[in-house]
Each structure stands twice: as C-alpha cells, then as structure tokens.
LUMVEXTI-168579 format. One record per residue (C-alpha): z, x, y; residue in one letter. Coordinates in nm, 2 decimals. Each point is the difference from the previous one (the first is absolute). Layout:
N
<site up="Z" east="X" north="Y" resn="A"/>
...
This chain:
393
<site up="0.00" east="0.00" north="0.00" resn="X"/>
<site up="0.10" east="0.27" north="0.25" resn="X"/>
<site up="-0.05" east="0.38" north="-0.01" resn="X"/>
<site up="0.07" east="0.29" north="0.23" resn="X"/>
<site up="-0.36" east="0.09" north="0.08" resn="X"/>
<site up="0.06" east="0.29" north="0.24" resn="X"/>
<site up="0.27" east="0.23" north="0.14" resn="X"/>
<site up="-0.11" east="0.17" north="0.32" resn="X"/>
<site up="0.22" east="0.27" north="0.15" resn="X"/>
<site up="0.00" east="0.06" north="0.38" resn="X"/>
<site up="0.22" east="0.18" north="0.25" resn="X"/>
<site up="0.26" east="-0.27" north="0.04" resn="X"/>
<site up="0.02" east="-0.12" north="-0.35" resn="X"/>
<site up="-0.21" east="-0.18" north="-0.27" resn="X"/>
<site up="-0.22" east="-0.31" north="-0.01" resn="X"/>
<site up="-0.03" east="-0.19" north="-0.32" resn="X"/>
<site up="-0.27" east="-0.25" north="-0.07" resn="X"/>
<site up="0.09" east="-0.28" north="-0.24" resn="X"/>
<site up="-0.29" east="-0.19" north="-0.15" resn="X"/>
<site up="-0.04" east="-0.31" north="-0.22" resn="X"/>
<site up="-0.16" east="0.08" north="-0.33" resn="X"/>
<site up="-0.28" east="-0.24" north="-0.04" resn="X"/>
<site up="-0.03" east="-0.32" north="0.19" resn="X"/>
<site up="-0.08" east="-0.25" north="-0.27" resn="X"/>
<site up="0.36" east="-0.10" north="-0.04" resn="X"/>
<site up="0.03" east="-0.08" north="0.37" resn="X"/>
<site up="-0.31" east="-0.22" north="0.00" resn="X"/>
<site up="0.12" east="-0.17" north="-0.32" resn="X"/>
<site up="0.34" east="-0.08" north="0.15" resn="X"/>
<site up="-0.16" east="-0.12" north="0.33" resn="X"/>
<site up="-0.24" east="-0.23" north="-0.17" resn="X"/>
<site up="0.27" east="-0.15" north="-0.23" resn="X"/>
<site up="0.23" east="-0.05" north="0.29" resn="X"/>
<site up="-0.27" east="-0.19" north="0.19" resn="X"/>
<site up="-0.08" east="-0.22" north="-0.30" resn="X"/>
<site up="0.37" east="-0.06" north="-0.04" resn="X"/>
<site up="0.03" east="-0.12" north="0.36" resn="X"/>
<site up="-0.30" east="-0.22" north="-0.03" resn="X"/>
<site up="0.13" east="-0.16" north="-0.33" resn="X"/>
<site up="0.35" east="-0.06" north="0.13" resn="X"/>
<site up="-0.11" east="-0.14" north="0.34" resn="X"/>
<site up="-0.29" east="-0.20" north="-0.16" resn="X"/>
<site up="-0.26" east="0.13" north="0.24" resn="X"/>
<site up="-0.20" east="0.31" north="0.08" resn="X"/>
<site up="0.18" east="0.24" north="0.23" resn="X"/>
<site up="-0.24" east="0.26" north="0.13" resn="X"/>
<site up="0.25" east="0.20" north="0.19" resn="X"/>
<site up="0.26" east="0.23" north="-0.13" resn="X"/>
<site up="0.36" east="-0.02" north="0.13" resn="X"/>
<site up="-0.05" east="0.30" north="0.22" resn="X"/>
<site up="0.29" east="-0.10" north="0.23" resn="X"/>
<site up="0.26" east="0.06" north="-0.27" resn="X"/>
<site up="-0.11" east="0.35" north="-0.05" resn="X"/>
<site up="0.22" east="0.04" north="-0.31" resn="X"/>
<site up="-0.23" east="-0.07" north="-0.29" resn="X"/>
<site up="-0.09" east="0.23" north="-0.30" resn="X"/>
<site up="-0.27" east="0.17" north="0.21" resn="X"/>
<site up="0.27" east="0.18" north="0.21" resn="X"/>
<site up="0.25" east="0.09" north="-0.27" resn="X"/>
<site up="-0.08" east="0.37" north="0.00" resn="X"/>
<site up="0.04" east="0.03" north="0.38" resn="X"/>
<site up="0.33" east="-0.18" north="0.03" resn="X"/>
<site up="0.15" east="0.15" north="-0.32" resn="X"/>
<site up="-0.07" east="0.36" north="0.10" resn="X"/>
<site up="0.15" east="-0.05" north="0.34" resn="X"/>
<site up="0.38" east="-0.04" north="-0.05" resn="X"/>
<site up="0.10" east="0.35" north="-0.14" resn="X"/>
<site up="-0.12" east="0.15" north="0.33" resn="X"/>
<site up="0.30" east="-0.14" north="0.18" resn="X"/>
<site up="0.27" east="-0.02" north="-0.26" resn="X"/>
<site up="0.21" east="0.29" north="0.11" resn="X"/>
<site up="0.14" east="-0.06" north="0.34" resn="X"/>
<site up="-0.05" east="0.15" north="0.25" resn="X"/>
<site up="-0.29" east="0.19" north="-0.15" resn="X"/>
<site up="-0.36" east="-0.11" north="-0.05" resn="X"/>
<site up="-0.15" east="0.18" north="-0.30" resn="X"/>
<site up="-0.37" east="-0.10" north="0.06" resn="X"/>
<site up="-0.23" east="-0.23" north="0.18" resn="X"/>
<site up="-0.26" east="-0.22" north="-0.16" resn="X"/>
<site up="-0.32" east="-0.15" north="0.15" resn="X"/>
<site up="-0.28" east="-0.23" north="-0.11" resn="X"/>
<site up="-0.30" east="-0.05" north="0.22" resn="X"/>
<site up="-0.12" east="-0.33" north="-0.15" resn="X"/>
<site up="0.28" east="-0.16" north="-0.20" resn="X"/>
<site up="-0.23" east="-0.28" north="-0.14" resn="X"/>
<site up="-0.26" east="0.24" north="-0.13" resn="X"/>
<site up="0.01" east="0.23" north="-0.30" resn="X"/>
<site up="0.08" east="0.30" north="0.21" resn="X"/>
<site up="0.25" east="0.27" north="-0.08" resn="X"/>
<site up="0.36" east="0.01" north="0.11" resn="X"/>
<site up="0.06" east="0.33" north="0.19" resn="X"/>
<site up="0.34" east="0.17" north="-0.01" resn="X"/>
<site up="0.10" east="0.27" north="0.25" resn="X"/>
<site up="0.29" east="0.22" north="-0.12" resn="X"/>
<site up="0.11" east="0.22" north="0.29" resn="X"/>
<site up="0.15" east="0.35" north="-0.05" resn="X"/>
<site up="0.31" east="-0.12" north="0.19" resn="X"/>
<site up="0.12" east="-0.35" north="-0.05" resn="X"/>
<site up="0.00" east="-0.23" north="0.30" resn="X"/>
<site up="0.33" east="-0.11" north="0.15" resn="X"/>
<site up="0.06" east="-0.36" north="0.10" resn="X"/>
<site up="0.31" east="0.11" north="0.20" resn="X"/>
<site up="-0.20" east="0.25" north="0.19" resn="X"/>
<site up="-0.24" east="-0.28" north="0.10" resn="X"/>
<site up="0.29" east="-0.21" north="0.10" resn="X"/>
<site up="0.14" east="0.28" north="0.21" resn="X"/>
<site up="-0.33" east="0.03" north="0.17" resn="X"/>
<site up="0.02" east="-0.36" north="0.11" resn="X"/>
<site up="0.37" east="0.02" north="0.10" resn="X"/>
<site up="-0.02" east="0.33" north="0.17" resn="X"/>
<site up="-0.25" east="-0.09" north="0.27" resn="X"/>
<site up="0.33" east="-0.02" north="0.19" resn="X"/>
<site up="0.35" east="0.10" north="-0.09" resn="X"/>
<site up="0.08" east="-0.37" north="0.01" resn="X"/>
<site up="-0.23" east="-0.30" north="0.05" resn="X"/>
<site up="0.19" east="-0.12" north="0.31" resn="X"/>
<site up="-0.09" east="0.33" north="0.18" resn="X"/>
<site up="-0.36" east="-0.12" north="0.00" resn="X"/>
<site up="0.11" east="-0.30" north="0.20" resn="X"/>
<site up="0.17" east="0.18" north="0.28" resn="X"/>
<site up="-0.07" east="-0.11" north="0.35" resn="X"/>
<site up="-0.33" east="0.17" north="0.11" resn="X"/>
<site up="0.00" east="0.22" north="0.31" resn="X"/>
<site up="-0.28" east="0.01" north="0.24" resn="X"/>
<site up="-0.28" east="0.22" north="-0.13" resn="X"/>
<site up="0.21" east="0.07" north="-0.31" resn="X"/>
<site up="-0.09" east="-0.03" north="-0.37" resn="X"/>
<site up="0.21" east="0.03" north="-0.32" resn="X"/>
<site up="-0.04" east="0.33" north="-0.18" resn="X"/>
<site up="0.02" east="-0.03" north="-0.38" resn="X"/>
<site up="0.01" east="0.28" north="-0.26" resn="X"/>
<site up="0.03" east="0.05" north="-0.37" resn="X"/>
<site up="0.35" east="0.01" north="-0.14" resn="X"/>
<site up="0.03" east="0.19" north="-0.32" resn="X"/>
<site up="0.19" east="-0.12" north="-0.31" resn="X"/>
<site up="0.29" east="0.22" north="0.10" resn="X"/>
<site up="0.02" east="-0.18" north="0.34" resn="X"/>
<site up="-0.14" east="0.29" north="0.21" resn="X"/>
<site up="-0.26" east="-0.09" north="0.27" resn="X"/>
<site up="-0.31" east="0.21" north="-0.02" resn="X"/>
<site up="-0.15" east="0.15" north="0.31" resn="X"/>
<site up="-0.33" east="-0.18" north="-0.04" resn="X"/>
<site up="0.00" east="-0.34" north="0.17" resn="X"/>
<site up="-0.23" east="-0.24" north="0.17" resn="X"/>
<site up="0.01" east="-0.25" north="0.29" resn="X"/>
<site up="-0.05" east="-0.37" north="-0.02" resn="X"/>
<site up="0.02" east="-0.27" north="0.26" resn="X"/>
<site up="0.30" east="-0.23" north="0.03" resn="X"/>
<site up="-0.20" east="-0.29" north="-0.13" resn="X"/>
<site up="-0.10" east="0.20" north="-0.31" resn="X"/>
<site up="0.36" east="0.11" north="-0.05" resn="X"/>
<site up="0.12" east="-0.36" north="0.01" resn="X"/>
<site up="-0.26" east="-0.09" north="-0.27" resn="X"/>
<site up="0.12" east="0.28" north="-0.21" resn="X"/>
<site up="0.36" east="-0.11" north="0.04" resn="X"/>
<site up="-0.09" east="-0.35" north="-0.11" resn="X"/>
<site up="-0.18" east="0.14" north="-0.31" resn="X"/>
<site up="0.30" east="0.20" north="-0.10" resn="X"/>
<site up="0.23" east="-0.30" north="0.04" resn="X"/>
<site up="-0.22" east="-0.22" north="-0.21" resn="X"/>
<site up="-0.06" east="0.26" north="-0.26" resn="X"/>
<site up="0.36" east="0.03" north="-0.09" resn="X"/>
<site up="0.12" east="-0.36" north="0.04" resn="X"/>
<site up="0.36" east="0.10" north="0.05" resn="X"/>
<site up="0.15" east="-0.35" north="-0.06" resn="X"/>
<site up="-0.18" east="-0.05" north="-0.33" resn="X"/>
<site up="0.12" east="0.33" north="-0.13" resn="X"/>
<site up="0.35" east="-0.15" north="-0.03" resn="X"/>
<site up="-0.10" east="-0.28" north="-0.24" resn="X"/>
<site up="0.08" east="0.08" north="-0.36" resn="X"/>
<site up="0.05" east="0.36" north="0.09" resn="X"/>
<site up="0.31" east="0.15" north="-0.18" resn="X"/>
<site up="-0.01" east="0.32" north="0.20" resn="X"/>
<site up="0.00" east="-0.14" north="0.35" resn="X"/>
<site up="0.26" east="-0.18" north="0.21" resn="X"/>
<site up="-0.03" east="-0.20" north="0.31" resn="X"/>
<site up="0.17" east="0.28" north="0.19" resn="X"/>
<site up="-0.27" east="0.25" north="-0.10" resn="X"/>
<site up="-0.17" east="0.17" north="0.30" resn="X"/>
<site up="-0.31" east="-0.17" north="0.11" resn="X"/>
<site up="-0.19" east="0.33" north="-0.01" resn="X"/>
<site up="0.11" east="0.08" north="-0.35" resn="X"/>
<site up="-0.32" east="0.02" north="-0.20" resn="X"/>
<site up="0.14" east="0.16" north="-0.32" resn="X"/>
<site up="-0.21" east="-0.12" north="-0.29" resn="X"/>
<site up="0.19" east="-0.22" north="-0.25" resn="X"/>
<site up="-0.21" east="0.11" north="-0.30" resn="X"/>
<site up="0.08" east="0.25" north="-0.26" resn="X"/>
<site up="-0.12" east="0.35" north="0.10" resn="X"/>
<site up="-0.18" east="0.19" north="-0.28" resn="X"/>
<site up="-0.01" east="0.38" north="0.01" resn="X"/>
<site up="-0.33" east="0.14" north="0.10" resn="X"/>
<site up="-0.06" east="0.18" north="-0.33" resn="X"/>
<site up="-0.07" east="-0.35" north="-0.16" resn="X"/>
<site up="-0.32" east="-0.01" north="0.20" resn="X"/>
<site up="-0.11" east="0.36" north="-0.06" resn="X"/>
<site up="-0.38" east="-0.02" north="-0.02" resn="X"/>
<site up="0.00" east="0.15" north="-0.35" resn="X"/>
<site up="0.25" east="-0.28" north="-0.12" resn="X"/>
<site up="-0.22" east="-0.26" north="0.17" resn="X"/>
<site up="-0.31" east="0.13" north="-0.17" resn="X"/>
<site up="0.17" east="0.01" north="-0.34" resn="X"/>
<site up="0.13" east="-0.36" north="0.05" resn="X"/>
<site up="-0.34" east="-0.14" north="0.11" resn="X"/>
<site up="-0.18" east="0.17" north="-0.29" resn="X"/>
<site up="0.23" east="-0.21" north="-0.22" resn="X"/>
<site up="0.03" east="-0.31" north="0.22" resn="X"/>
<site up="-0.36" east="-0.09" north="0.06" resn="X"/>
<site up="-0.09" east="-0.03" north="-0.37" resn="X"/>
<site up="0.31" east="-0.23" north="-0.04" resn="X"/>
<site up="-0.14" east="-0.22" north="0.28" resn="X"/>
<site up="-0.34" east="0.01" north="-0.18" resn="X"/>
<site up="0.16" east="-0.11" north="-0.33" resn="X"/>
<site up="0.18" east="-0.29" north="0.17" resn="X"/>
<site up="-0.33" east="-0.11" north="0.15" resn="X"/>
<site up="-0.17" east="0.03" north="-0.34" resn="X"/>
<site up="0.27" east="-0.21" north="-0.15" resn="X"/>
<site up="-0.06" east="-0.28" north="0.25" resn="X"/>
<site up="-0.38" east="0.02" north="-0.04" resn="X"/>
<site up="0.04" east="-0.04" north="-0.38" resn="X"/>
<site up="0.18" east="-0.33" north="0.04" resn="X"/>
<site up="-0.20" east="-0.28" north="-0.17" resn="X"/>
<site up="0.12" east="-0.28" north="0.22" resn="X"/>
<site up="-0.17" east="0.02" north="0.35" resn="X"/>
<site up="0.28" east="-0.19" north="0.17" resn="X"/>
<site up="0.27" east="0.22" north="-0.15" resn="X"/>
<site up="-0.19" east="0.31" north="0.11" resn="X"/>
<site up="-0.04" east="-0.14" north="0.36" resn="X"/>
<site up="0.36" east="-0.10" north="0.02" resn="X"/>
<site up="0.12" east="0.35" north="-0.12" resn="X"/>
<site up="-0.24" east="0.17" north="0.24" resn="X"/>
<site up="0.12" east="-0.19" north="0.30" resn="X"/>
<site up="0.36" east="0.05" north="-0.09" resn="X"/>
<site up="-0.03" east="0.37" north="-0.06" resn="X"/>
<site up="-0.17" east="0.05" north="0.33" resn="X"/>
<site up="0.26" east="-0.21" north="0.17" resn="X"/>
<site up="0.28" east="0.22" north="-0.16" resn="X"/>
<site up="-0.18" east="0.32" north="0.12" resn="X"/>
<site up="-0.03" east="-0.13" north="0.35" resn="X"/>
<site up="0.37" east="-0.11" north="0.00" resn="X"/>
<site up="0.10" east="0.34" north="-0.13" resn="X"/>
<site up="-0.20" east="0.18" north="0.27" resn="X"/>
<site up="0.18" east="-0.21" north="0.26" resn="X"/>
<site up="0.34" east="0.07" north="-0.15" resn="X"/>
<site up="-0.07" east="0.37" north="0.03" resn="X"/>
<site up="-0.14" east="0.00" north="0.35" resn="X"/>
<site up="0.21" east="-0.25" north="0.19" resn="X"/>
<site up="0.33" east="0.14" north="0.12" resn="X"/>
<site up="0.18" east="-0.33" north="0.07" resn="X"/>
<site up="0.25" east="-0.06" north="-0.28" resn="X"/>
<site up="-0.04" east="-0.38" north="0.05" resn="X"/>
<site up="-0.37" east="0.01" north="-0.08" resn="X"/>
<site up="0.02" east="0.26" north="-0.27" resn="X"/>
<site up="0.25" east="-0.22" north="-0.19" resn="X"/>
<site up="-0.20" east="-0.32" north="0.04" resn="X"/>
<site up="-0.32" east="0.17" north="-0.12" resn="X"/>
<site up="0.20" east="0.13" north="-0.30" resn="X"/>
<site up="0.10" east="-0.36" north="-0.08" resn="X"/>
<site up="-0.37" east="-0.10" north="0.02" resn="X"/>
<site up="-0.09" east="0.28" north="-0.23" resn="X"/>
<site up="0.26" east="-0.11" north="-0.26" resn="X"/>
<site up="-0.15" east="-0.35" north="0.02" resn="X"/>
<site up="-0.35" east="0.13" north="-0.08" resn="X"/>
<site up="0.14" east="0.22" north="-0.29" resn="X"/>
<site up="0.16" east="-0.31" north="-0.13" resn="X"/>
<site up="-0.33" east="-0.19" north="-0.03" resn="X"/>
<site up="-0.16" east="0.30" north="-0.18" resn="X"/>
<site up="0.29" east="0.02" north="-0.24" resn="X"/>
<site up="-0.05" east="-0.37" north="-0.07" resn="X"/>
<site up="-0.36" east="0.07" north="-0.09" resn="X"/>
<site up="0.10" east="0.29" north="-0.21" resn="X"/>
<site up="0.24" east="-0.23" north="-0.20" resn="X"/>
<site up="-0.27" east="-0.26" north="-0.04" resn="X"/>
<site up="0.20" east="-0.26" north="0.20" resn="X"/>
<site up="-0.15" east="-0.32" north="0.14" resn="X"/>
<site up="0.04" east="-0.06" north="0.37" resn="X"/>
<site up="0.26" east="-0.26" north="-0.08" resn="X"/>
<site up="0.19" east="0.24" north="-0.23" resn="X"/>
<site up="-0.02" east="0.27" north="0.26" resn="X"/>
<site up="0.15" east="-0.23" north="0.26" resn="X"/>
<site up="0.31" east="-0.04" north="-0.21" resn="X"/>
<site up="0.03" east="0.36" north="-0.09" resn="X"/>
<site up="-0.10" east="0.16" north="0.33" resn="X"/>
<site up="0.36" east="0.06" north="0.13" resn="X"/>
<site up="0.11" east="0.17" north="-0.32" resn="X"/>
<site up="-0.32" east="0.22" north="-0.01" resn="X"/>
<site up="0.05" east="0.09" north="0.37" resn="X"/>
<site up="0.36" east="0.11" north="-0.05" resn="X"/>
<site up="-0.09" east="0.20" north="-0.31" resn="X"/>
<site up="-0.22" east="0.24" north="0.21" resn="X"/>
<site up="0.32" east="0.10" north="0.18" resn="X"/>
<site up="0.23" east="0.06" north="-0.29" resn="X"/>
<site up="0.10" east="0.36" north="-0.09" resn="X"/>
<site up="-0.10" east="-0.06" north="-0.36" resn="X"/>
<site up="-0.35" east="-0.09" north="0.11" resn="X"/>
<site up="-0.02" east="0.33" north="0.20" resn="X"/>
<site up="0.10" east="0.20" north="-0.31" resn="X"/>
<site up="-0.22" east="-0.19" north="-0.24" resn="X"/>
<site up="-0.32" east="-0.04" north="0.21" resn="X"/>
<site up="0.01" east="0.17" north="0.34" resn="X"/>
<site up="0.14" east="0.33" north="-0.10" resn="X"/>
<site up="-0.23" east="0.02" north="-0.30" resn="X"/>
<site up="-0.30" east="-0.04" north="0.24" resn="X"/>
<site up="0.13" east="0.25" north="0.25" resn="X"/>
<site up="0.06" east="0.26" north="-0.28" resn="X"/>
<site up="-0.38" east="0.01" north="-0.05" resn="X"/>
<site up="-0.05" east="0.16" north="0.34" resn="X"/>
<site up="-0.12" east="0.36" north="-0.06" resn="X"/>
<site up="0.13" east="0.15" north="0.33" resn="X"/>
<site up="0.37" east="0.09" north="-0.06" resn="X"/>
<site up="0.09" east="0.00" north="0.36" resn="X"/>
<site up="-0.14" east="-0.35" north="0.06" resn="X"/>
<site up="0.13" east="-0.14" north="-0.32" resn="X"/>
<site up="0.36" east="0.13" north="0.06" resn="X"/>
<site up="0.01" east="-0.12" north="0.36" resn="X"/>
<site up="-0.12" east="-0.35" north="-0.09" resn="X"/>
<site up="0.24" east="-0.03" north="-0.30" resn="X"/>
<site up="0.29" east="0.12" north="0.20" resn="X"/>
<site up="-0.05" east="-0.23" north="0.30" resn="X"/>
<site up="-0.11" east="-0.31" north="-0.19" resn="X"/>
<site up="0.27" east="0.03" north="-0.27" resn="X"/>
<site up="0.26" east="0.03" north="0.28" resn="X"/>
<site up="-0.12" east="-0.33" north="0.15" resn="X"/>
<site up="0.00" east="-0.17" north="-0.34" resn="X"/>
<site up="0.36" east="0.11" north="-0.06" resn="X"/>
<site up="0.11" east="-0.20" north="0.31" resn="X"/>
<site up="-0.14" east="-0.32" north="-0.14" resn="X"/>
<site up="0.28" east="-0.19" north="-0.17" resn="X"/>
<site up="-0.06" east="-0.34" north="-0.16" resn="X"/>
<site up="0.17" east="-0.17" north="0.30" resn="X"/>
<site up="-0.21" east="0.19" north="0.25" resn="X"/>
<site up="-0.32" east="-0.09" north="-0.19" resn="X"/>
<site up="0.10" east="-0.36" north="0.02" resn="X"/>
<site up="0.06" east="0.03" north="0.37" resn="X"/>
<site up="-0.33" east="0.17" north="0.06" resn="X"/>
<site up="-0.17" east="-0.29" north="-0.17" resn="X"/>
<site up="0.19" east="-0.23" north="0.24" resn="X"/>
<site up="-0.11" east="0.20" north="0.30" resn="X"/>
<site up="-0.36" east="-0.02" north="-0.13" resn="X"/>
<site up="0.03" east="-0.38" north="-0.02" resn="X"/>
<site up="0.10" east="-0.01" north="0.37" resn="X"/>
<site up="-0.36" east="0.08" north="0.08" resn="X"/>
<site up="-0.04" east="-0.38" north="-0.02" resn="X"/>
<site up="0.30" east="-0.06" north="0.22" resn="X"/>
<site up="0.38" east="-0.01" north="-0.06" resn="X"/>
<site up="0.01" east="-0.36" north="-0.13" resn="X"/>
<site up="0.04" east="0.14" north="-0.35" resn="X"/>
<site up="0.02" east="-0.17" north="-0.34" resn="X"/>
<site up="0.38" east="0.00" north="-0.03" resn="X"/>
<site up="0.32" east="0.05" north="0.20" resn="X"/>
<site up="0.09" east="0.31" north="-0.21" resn="X"/>
<site up="-0.31" east="0.19" north="0.14" resn="X"/>
<site up="0.11" east="-0.07" north="0.36" resn="X"/>
<site up="0.36" east="0.12" north="-0.09" resn="X"/>
<site up="-0.14" east="0.32" north="-0.15" resn="X"/>
<site up="-0.19" east="0.07" north="0.32" resn="X"/>
<site up="0.31" east="-0.07" north="0.21" resn="X"/>
<site up="0.21" east="0.23" north="-0.21" resn="X"/>
<site up="-0.25" east="0.29" north="0.02" resn="X"/>
<site up="0.00" east="0.26" north="0.27" resn="X"/>
<site up="-0.38" east="-0.03" north="0.03" resn="X"/>
<site up="-0.04" east="0.38" north="-0.06" resn="X"/>
<site up="-0.27" east="0.08" north="-0.25" resn="X"/>
<site up="-0.10" east="0.36" north="-0.08" resn="X"/>
<site up="-0.28" east="0.10" north="0.22" resn="X"/>
<site up="-0.14" east="0.20" north="-0.29" resn="X"/>
<site up="-0.02" east="-0.29" north="-0.24" resn="X"/>
<site up="-0.37" east="-0.06" north="0.07" resn="X"/>
<site up="-0.08" east="0.35" north="-0.13" resn="X"/>
<site up="0.06" east="-0.14" north="-0.34" resn="X"/>
<site up="-0.35" east="-0.14" north="0.04" resn="X"/>
<site up="-0.14" east="0.35" north="-0.07" resn="X"/>
<site up="0.15" east="0.00" north="-0.34" resn="X"/>
<site up="-0.12" east="-0.36" north="-0.07" resn="X"/>
<site up="-0.35" east="0.10" north="0.11" resn="X"/>
<site up="-0.01" east="0.27" north="-0.27" resn="X"/>
<site up="0.13" east="-0.25" north="-0.25" resn="X"/>
<site up="-0.27" east="-0.24" north="0.11" resn="X"/>
<site up="-0.29" east="0.24" north="-0.04" resn="X"/>
<site up="0.12" east="0.17" north="-0.32" resn="X"/>
<site up="0.15" east="-0.29" north="-0.19" resn="X"/>
<site up="-0.03" east="-0.35" north="0.14" resn="X"/>
<site up="-0.37" east="-0.02" north="0.09" resn="X"/>
<site up="-0.12" east="0.17" north="-0.32" resn="X"/>
<site up="0.20" east="-0.25" north="-0.20" resn="X"/>
<site up="-0.08" east="-0.32" north="0.18" resn="X"/>
<site up="-0.12" east="-0.29" north="-0.21" resn="X"/>
<site up="-0.37" east="-0.07" north="0.01" resn="X"/>
<site up="0.02" east="-0.37" north="-0.10" resn="X"/>
<site up="-0.09" east="-0.28" north="0.24" resn="X"/>
<site up="0.26" east="-0.10" north="0.26" resn="X"/>
<site up="0.19" east="-0.31" north="-0.09" resn="X"/>
<site up="0.15" east="-0.27" north="0.23" resn="X"/>
C-alpha cells in the first residue's frame, strides 16, 4: 500500500518520499463507496463528499502526521502533500535539529518583554522598538521598529493566542492567582534525545509499514459499508490525536481525548461483531476498559514494545504507564461522567451530580497523552482484527 520510495539528504536534514504502491485498490474502494452511497440513498450521487475530507483516500496523510508532534515541545519532522486528493506522494522533511514549539512561542511572546508594553501611550514621533528575547530571557541587540498601530495589533494577537482565562479551565497546574503573563506549558516535556534525527528515522522506517498494513486491512474488508465506517473513524481519530498533541489548552486537550475514546469504542464494537444496538448497551463498559491499568499491560504496552527505537519506546512507556497508574476505578467512572457533561449537566441520575460536586475538578493535564499508546494499539491490534462482516442495526 505504502512504501518509502526515496530518501534524499541535504544540508539541513533529509527528505523522504512516501508513495502508494499501485492505485487499483484506491480506485476499487472509491467506486465501491460511491455505489454504496447510491444504493443507501436510493439515487445516483455524482459528487464525492469532499467537504468531509476524512475518507479512505486521505488515510495515509493523516496517519503519518501525528508522530511529528508527539514529543512536546519538539517537532520531529514536517510532512507535506501538494494535492491531497490525487495519488501524489507524502513528503516528510526530517531536520538535523528538531524544531522547538516553545521557541516559536517565545518568538511571539518576546516581541516585547510583556504585551502591555506594546500598548503604552505613544509619544509624538515615537515608535515602539521590539527585539528578539532568547529562551534564557536575554534581549538580543538586533531589533526592529514598528508603528504604534502595528504594535497594538501584535499585542492583540498575543492576548488572543494564549487565551488566559480558558487556561484555568480543567487545568490542574494553574490557579486563579497565577500571573497573567505566566506562559509555562502545561504539557509533559520530553528530553530532546527522544527526537534525535536517527531515532526519528528508525521509528519512521518501522511506523510507515504499520500504517500501510492497517490501510491494507481496511481495504480487504468485504463489506463496503464497514470499510467506509472504519476509514472515516480512523481518520477522525488521527485528526483528534493531532489536535490533542498540538493544542496547549488543557480543557480542549481533554475533550478531544474523550472524543477519541468514543471513536475507539465504536471500532471496538465492530471488532467484537456487535450490532449497533448491542454497542449502545456496552459502550460505557468498553469506553472505561480503555482506561484500565490491566488494558494498558495487556494491549497498549504490548503494542509499544514493538517500537524499535529504544529511546522512543522507553520514553513512551514511562510516561504513558505513569498516567495509567493514576486511573483508579473511581476516577475512571468520574471521567465518564465528565464526558457525559458534553451534553450538559442534566445527567441521568443524582449520583452523577453528587460525584461531580464532591470532586476537585482537577484532572491530570497529561491524561490525553494516553492517546499515543492507544494509537499504537489501534494500528497494530484493533484495525487488523476488525470484523469484516456487514454492519448490523
């Protein structure tokens, strides 16, 4: 399905070209999906659902993307695709030195020592002088001059970028007394050796064939509707995972994690051959099972242990197992209750409300990182073992 076609070395790193092996499978899936839509809707539909952008045709692009940004604050590689809807390669750029998200944040913050300085009262004929502030807080000699109007626009951009008030919501590490200019990231910081270019290359040499195998498993499904549902769900999980790893607001990271668990639950139902009605009755139990320490040791850890890079494998196992160890049965029940509040706080029973009232509201900011382990389980275990029979209602 996918192969690493080329590895080009240049001054700043390497560029890998990932190509699809043969295109007949893509055309077959596309035709069967269109026929399925026509049959279910009872009419001819000439247009594909291009607006959704999460069908089988884009699985490779979205599935190769997440590992680039798993290890905060580092970015291990950058991927690009010039024409996502065509059979063109995915291009991966692996820099010699990993990119730093915190350095980019410092660049935005450090246009002034504090955003309010950009809004000082202008003097006649004066302009605000801005300069680069290094990560250690020192101001470089190089600077530039902007007008007062431009400075005010920059200050507004900084203020909206960090959303100070929202950072307090569901954030265990922050109190209302925290300084307004405190931009310390709430995510787990990985050591830079985990994104050493050689580790990244070793991991991608292993990871890309695993994505290819998962895509092949989906393409082999006999039932067109099952295949379409799995394709949409897997892409949705990949997108949610990417958002979990890129968004720094704990509130949003945790909600996207809950969404990801919901999507995994539907795939697990398909794996078990459950009808939609059966899944509805078992969804809560399946959802909670993904968070149990026993599930980590039986399924997630088994998947992570297949990673060939020792540094990456050990860092992921250490961090993810630590988060699983915090998840007591009572906390898992509470997380499910929090998940249900997405529909509002008029919950199914009084006990749920009492549980919320009794809880501090603090949930580990690193809990969403469990999604990295679940993603490996998904590609290596869940997808290859999904049932291929027709969906049942």
